[in-house]
Every structure is written in structure tokens, then in C-alpha cells.
N, C-alpha and C positions, 0 to 999 in steps of 0.2 A: 560258797564264797569264791570269788574269782582270784586266781593267782596272778599277782602283779609280776610284770617282767616276763610274761610268756614269750615264746619265740616270735609270734606274730606281732607283738607289741614293741619288740626291741628295734632300736634304730639301726639301720644298715649303714654303718660308718664308712664302709668302702664306697658305697654309692654317694654318700654325702661328699666325701673327698673327691670322687670322680666328677660330680656336678660342679664343685668349685674349680677343679682343674680345667674342665671344659669352658668355664666362664673366665679363664685366664689367671686363676690363682693356684699355682702349683703347691705341693706339700711344703716346700721351703718357705713360701710366702705365708702359708697358714701357720707354720711354726713361729715365724717372726711375729705375726699378728697376735697369736695366743700366748707368746712368750714362753714357749716350750721347746725343747730340743727337736731337731728335725727327726731324729730317731724315734721320738715319742709319736709323732704324727705318722711316720712310716709304720710303726707298730699298730696303730689304730687301723690303718689301711689293710694290714695283714690279719686283722681279727682280734686284736687286743681291745678290750673294753676300756674306754677312757674313764678317768675319775669323774664323778658327777659334775663338779664345777667345770672341768674341761669340756665335758660333753655339752653342757649348757652353753658355754661360750662358742663352741663349734656350731651348734644349732643356730645360735644367734647370728653368727657370721654367715652361715648358709642362707638364712632368711634374708639378711641384708643384701647378699649378692644375687640370689635368685629371685627376689621379690615374691617368693611364695610365703605361705603362712605355716605356723608350727604344725598344723594338722596335715600338711603335705610333706613333711619330712619323710624320706624313704624309710620303709620298715622292712625287716626281714620277713620273708614269706608273703609279701604282697606283690 
């Protein structure tokens, strides 16, 4: 049985946020878009795992900005 959430499968939230920043969307704009405090987004960038619903919204935002698909989301260990 495969263990879900293994290190190689986890989203690299730091890289997701860096990709958004490079595309012109800083953490403050991400926070406003997702309606969460800036400190929450900063925490994600520093390694805090977002709640599932917030992570899904962040991935959706990344997809919309980068025009990549869900399978291309940066992963830890890739």
C-alpha cells in the first residue's frame, strides 16, 4: 500500500509562491486574493502546510497565473 502524502508527493509551497511572485503577484496580493492574512501566506512560504481548502485555492491561483496544469505543480524532492 502506498503512503499518501509522501515527501515526493507534497506540494512545494515555497516554489508555488515564488512562481507567483515572479509572475508579478507578491505574497500580499496572494493574501488578498485568497482572503487570508499576509502572515498566513508568509507562513506557507516559510514551510507551514496550508489547510486543504487554502492549498487548493493556492494551486488554482497558480494554475491560472502560470497557465500550467495541476500535474505540473512544484513538488518537494522533484
